[in-house]
C-alpha positions in Angstrom: 131.4 -235.8 -7.2 133.0 -233.5 -9.7 131.2 -233.4 -13.0 133.3 -234.1 -16.1 133.2 -231.3 -18.7 134.3 -233.8 -21.3 135.3 -231.0 -23.7 138.2 -228.7 -22.3 137.7 -226.4 -25.4 134.6 -225.3 -27.4 133.4 -222.7 -29.8 130.7 -220.4 -28.6 127.2 -220.5 -30.1 126.9 -217.4 -32.4 124.0 -216.1 -34.4 124.5 -215.9 -38.1 128.0 -217.5 -37.7 127.9 -221.3 -36.1 125.8 -222.6 -39.0 126.3 -226.1 -40.6 128.8 -224.6 -43.2 130.8 -223.0 -40.5 130.8 -226.1 -38.4 132.1 -228.4 -41.4 134.8 -225.9 -42.2 135.8 -225.9 -38.4 136.2 -229.7 -38.6 138.8 -229.4 -41.0 140.9 -227.9 -38.4 139.7 -229.6 -35.2 137.9 -233.0 -34.8 137.4 -232.9 -31.0 136.6 -229.2 -30.0 132.9 -229.1 -29.0 130.8 -227.0 -31.5 127.4 -225.3 -31.0 124.6 -224.7 -33.2 123.4 -221.0 -33.3 120.8 -220.4 -30.6 117.4 -221.7 -31.8 114.3 -220.7 -30.1 112.3 -223.6 -28.7 109.2 -222.2 -30.2 110.7 -222.2 -33.6 111.7 -226.0 -33.2 108.0 -226.8 -32.2 106.3 -225.0 -34.9 108.8 -224.2 -37.6 110.9 -226.3 -40.2 112.7 -228.8 -38.0 114.8 -230.2 -40.6 116.1 -226.7 -41.7 116.7 -225.8 -37.8 118.1 -229.0 -36.7 119.8 -231.0 -39.5 123.5 -231.6 -39.4 126.2 -233.8 -40.8 127.7 -236.4 -38.5 131.1 -234.8 -39.2 129.9 -231.8 -37.1 130.0 -233.9 -33.9 130.6 -233.4 -31.1 127.8 -230.8 -31.3 125.8 -229.1 -28.9 122.2 -227.9 -29.5 121.7 -224.4 -27.9 118.1 -223.5 -27.3 116.4 -220.2 -26.2 113.2 -220.1 -24.1 111.6 -218.9 -21.0 109.0 -221.6 -21.0 109.5 -224.8 -19.2 106.7 -226.5 -21.4 108.3 -225.2 -24.5 111.8 -226.4 -23.5 110.5 -229.9 -22.7 108.7 -230.2 -26.1 111.5 -228.8 -28.0 114.1 -231.0 -26.5 112.1 -234.1 -26.9 111.7 -233.2 -30.5 115.5 -232.9 -30.8 116.0 -236.2 -29.4 115.7 -237.8 -33.0 118.6 -235.6 -34.2 121.0 -237.1 -31.6 123.0 -233.8 -30.6 125.6 -234.7 -28.1 124.2 -232.2 -25.5 121.5 -229.6 -25.0 122.4 -226.2 -23.9 120.1 -223.4 -22.4 121.0 -219.8 -23.3 120.8 -217.5 -20.2 123.4 -215.0 -21.8 122.1 -213.4 -24.9 121.3 -209.6 -24.2 119.5 -208.7 -27.5 116.3 -206.8 -27.4 114.6 -209.5 -29.7 115.5 -212.3 -27.3 114.5 -210.2 -24.2 111.1 -209.7 -25.9 110.6 -213.3 -25.9 111.6 -213.5 -22.2 114.6 -215.6 -22.5 118.4 -215.1 -22.8 120.3 -213.1 -20.1 117.1 -211.6 -18.4 116.4 -214.9 -17.1 119.2 -214.4 -14.7 116.8 -212.4 -12.7 114.4 -215.3 -12.2 116.8 -218.3 -11.2 113.7 -220.4 -10.1 112.4 -220.0 -13.5 115.8 -221.2 -15.0 115.8 -224.2 -12.6 112.2 -225.2 -13.8 113.3 -224.8 -17.5 116.6 -227.0 -17.0 114.5 -229.5 -15.0 112.2 -229.6 -18.0 115.0 -230.2 -20.4 116.5 -233.0 -18.4 113.1 -234.9 -18.2 112.9 -234.9 -21.9 116.3 -236.0 -22.9 119.0 -238.7 -22.1 121.7 -236.3 -23.1 123.7 -233.9 -20.9 122.0 -230.6 -20.2 124.1 -227.5 -19.8 123.8 -223.9 -19.3 125.4 -220.8 -20.6 125.0 -217.5 -18.6 126.7 -214.3 -17.5 128.3 -213.3 -14.4 125.4 -210.8 -13.8 123.0 -208.5 -15.4 121.8 -204.7 -15.2 118.5 -203.8 -16.4 116.8 -200.3 -15.5 113.5 -201.3 -17.4 113.3 -204.5 -15.2 114.6 -202.9 -11.9 117.4 -205.5 -11.9 121.1 -205.1 -10.7 122.8 -208.4 -10.3 126.4 -207.4 -10.4 128.2 -208.8 -7.3 129.9 -212.1 -6.9 127.5 -212.9 -4.1 124.6 -212.7 -6.5 126.2 -214.8 -9.1 126.7 -217.5 -6.2 123.0 -217.1 -5.3 122.0 -217.8 -9.1 124.3 -220.8 -9.3 122.9 -222.3 -5.9 119.4 -221.8 -7.2 120.0 -224.1 -10.3 122.7 -226.4 -8.7 120.2 -229.2 -7.6 119.1 -229.7 -11.1 122.3 -231.3 -11.9 123.4 -229.3 -14.9 126.5 -231.1 -16.5 128.4 -227.8 -17.2 128.2 -224.1 -16.2 129.6 -221.9 -19.1 130.1 -218.4 -17.7 130.7 -215.4 -19.8 132.9 -213.3 -17.6 131.0 -210.0 -18.3 127.6 -208.8 -16.9 125.0 -208.1 -19.6 123.6 -204.6 -19.6 120.1 -205.1 -21.1 119.4 -201.5 -22.1 121.7 -199.0 -24.2 124.1 -201.6 -25.5 123.9 -203.7 -28.6 124.8 -207.4 -28.4 128.2 -206.5 -30.1 128.8 -203.8 -27.4 127.9 -206.4 -24.6 130.8 -208.5 -25.7 133.2 -205.5 -25.5 132.2 -202.7 -23.1 131.4 -204.4 -19.7 134.8 -205.3 -18.2 135.9 -208.8 -18.0 136.0 -210.2 -14.5 137.8 -213.5 -14.9 138.6 -213.8 -11.3 134.9 -214.2 -10.3 134.7 -217.3 -12.6 137.9 -218.8 -11.2 136.3 -218.1 -7.9 133.2 -219.8 -8.7 135.1 -222.9 -9.6 137.1 -222.6 -6.3 134.0 -222.4 -4.1 132.0 -225.1 -6.1 134.8 -227.7 -6.9 132.1 -230.1 -7.6 130.8 -228.2 -10.7 132.1 -228.3 -14.1 132.9 -224.6 -15.1 133.9 -223.3 -18.4 135.0 -219.8 -18.9 133.9 -217.5 -21.9 134.9 -214.0 -23.0 137.8 -212.4 -24.8 139.8 -215.4 -25.2 142.0 -215.3 -28.4 145.3 -217.3 -27.9 146.8 -220.7 -26.7 148.4 -218.8 -23.9 145.3 -217.5 -22.6 143.6 -220.8 -22.9 146.3 -222.5 -20.9 146.3 -219.9 -18.2 142.5 -220.3 -17.8 142.7 -224.0 -17.6 144.7 -223.6 -14.4 141.6 -222.4 -12.7 138.6 -223.8 -14.5 137.7 -226.9 -16.3 137.2 -225.7 -19.8 137.5 -222.6 -22.0 135.0 -221.4 -24.7 136.1 -219.2 -27.5 133.9 -217.0 -29.6 135.2 -214.5 -32.3 138.6 -216.1 -32.4 136.9 -219.0 -34.4 136.4 -216.5 -37.4 139.0 -214.0 -36.7 141.8 -216.5 -36.6 140.6 -220.0 -37.4 144.0 -221.5 -38.0 144.4 -221.2 -34.1 142.2 -224.2 -34.0 144.6 -226.5 -35.9 146.4 -227.2 -32.7 143.4 -227.7 -30.5 143.2 -231.6 -30.8 147.1 -231.9 -30.0 147.2 -229.4 -27.2 144.0 -230.2 -25.3 142.5 -233.8 -26.6 145.7 -235.8 -26.5 145.5 -236.4 -30.3 148.6 -237.8 -31.8 147.3 -237.1 -35.6 149.4 -234.4 -37.6 148.2 -230.8 -37.5 146.8 -229.8 -40.7 148.6 -227.4 -42.9 146.6 -224.4 -44.4 146.9 -225.9 -47.9 145.3 -229.1 -46.6 142.6 -227.2 -44.9 142.0 -225.1 -48.1 142.0 -227.9 -50.5 139.3 -229.8 -48.3 137.3 -226.5 -48.0 137.3 -226.0 -51.7 135.9 -229.5 -52.0 133.0 -228.7 -49.7 132.3 -225.2 -51.3 132.2 -226.9 -54.9 129.9 -229.7 -53.5 127.6 -227.0 -51.7 127.6 -225.0 -55.1 126.4 -228.1 -56.8 123.6 -228.2 -54.4 122.4 -224.7 -55.3 124.2 -222.8 -52.7 126.4 -219.7 -53.6 130.0 -220.8 -53.0 131.2 -217.1 -52.6 128.6 -216.5 -49.8 130.1 -219.5 -47.8 133.9 -218.6 -48.0 134.0 -216.4 -45.0 135.0 -219.3 -42.3 138.5 -219.6 -44.2 138.9 -216.0 -45.1 141.2 -215.3 -42.0 143.3 -218.6 -42.4 146.3 -216.4 -42.7 145.3 -213.9 -40.0 148.3 -211.6 -38.9 150.6 -212.9 -41.8 152.1 -210.9 -44.4 150.3 -211.3 -47.8 146.9 -212.2 -46.5 145.2 -209.1 -48.2 145.3 -210.5 -51.8 143.9 -213.8 -50.5 141.0 -212.2 -48.8 140.3 -209.7 -51.7 140.2 -212.5 -54.3 138.1 -214.8 -52.4 135.6 -212.2 -51.3 134.9 -210.9 -54.9 131.8 -212.1 -56.9 132.3 -215.2 -59.0 133.0 -213.9 -62.6 130.0 -215.1 -64.8 132.5 -217.0 -67.3 134.4 -218.8 -64.5 133.4 -222.0 -62.9 133.6 -222.4 -59.1 136.7 -224.5 -59.3 138.4 -221.8 -61.5 137.3 -219.2 -59.1 138.8 -221.1 -56.1 141.9 -222.1 -58.0 142.6 -218.5 -58.7 142.0 -217.6 -55.0 144.5 -220.3 -54.0 147.0 -218.8 -56.4 146.8 -215.5 -54.2 147.4 -217.3 -50.8 150.7 -216.4 -49.2 152.9 -219.3 -50.5 155.3 -219.1 -47.5 152.6 -220.2 -45.1 150.7 -222.8 -47.1 152.7 -225.9 -45.9 153.8 -224.9 -42.4 152.3 -227.3 -40.2 150.9 -225.5 -37.1 151.2 -222.2 -35.7 154.7 -220.8 -36.5 155.5 -218.3 -33.7 158.1 -216.6 -35.7 155.7 -215.8 -38.6 155.0 -212.2 -37.4 
């Protein structure tokens, strides 16, 4: 039986990006796109400040908790703890190539140990009634570990090893991870994209829900990928061009509601920023999710420059934000949806 991916579009988990403030801002643009927490180490959930790590507002749902761990025991304990927070699903990170993550024996390096990944996923499933999913690469290369998993056949072997666990969705970053010599950022750019291998994986395993990730930036690309796989995950596009998400609900979730204008998004975002500022947060440090609302449009520079500057000591947050809105490109504020003639 083919697994239902439930969410044809998602925003990738990103360290220092997909926090609570970002997610609430994204919900002003799309109500149905699946969002993720940042990757949270299972050990941090077990031993750390759980409320700081796991708390979220109900508006952020649907929301997936992504955990990182190399231990089945820690995975089960962390997932059991997270049950009280009612995430919509729990995801295992088997794709992050950072040195810090590798030192903890989790992330992309786990692809070299598929039986260990299977044990972790099985432990997660035993601890929750929520769907369990996995995010991984098409392969890895590590001189230190003496591992070179770079062929399609090795990807298939990895998937076959964890298939019996009954994972609900396989999110596949269509690049290998090079575990030495490249930074995480370089690992998102330098290894070539090999979309055809993710397509082939879906073709060879039609019963699996397969989601594709890597370098996807436009609705045209999303639509093309959905011809071959069940779902599409976008990463940097969510903060490089957030207004792209204004049409996600109508295009992919059969929503009949109106596409929000940029003005509507900004006004609601400013209400959030003022509320957060009243709670002791620095509003100026939380504006980045909306900085690129006018990405690629004439006049965006003034908006970004105004919103990025420190709040003057004698100005209230409301005055600061109002002054920023005055610098927004007026022509595009009330356009409902993506105007293909804009550029």
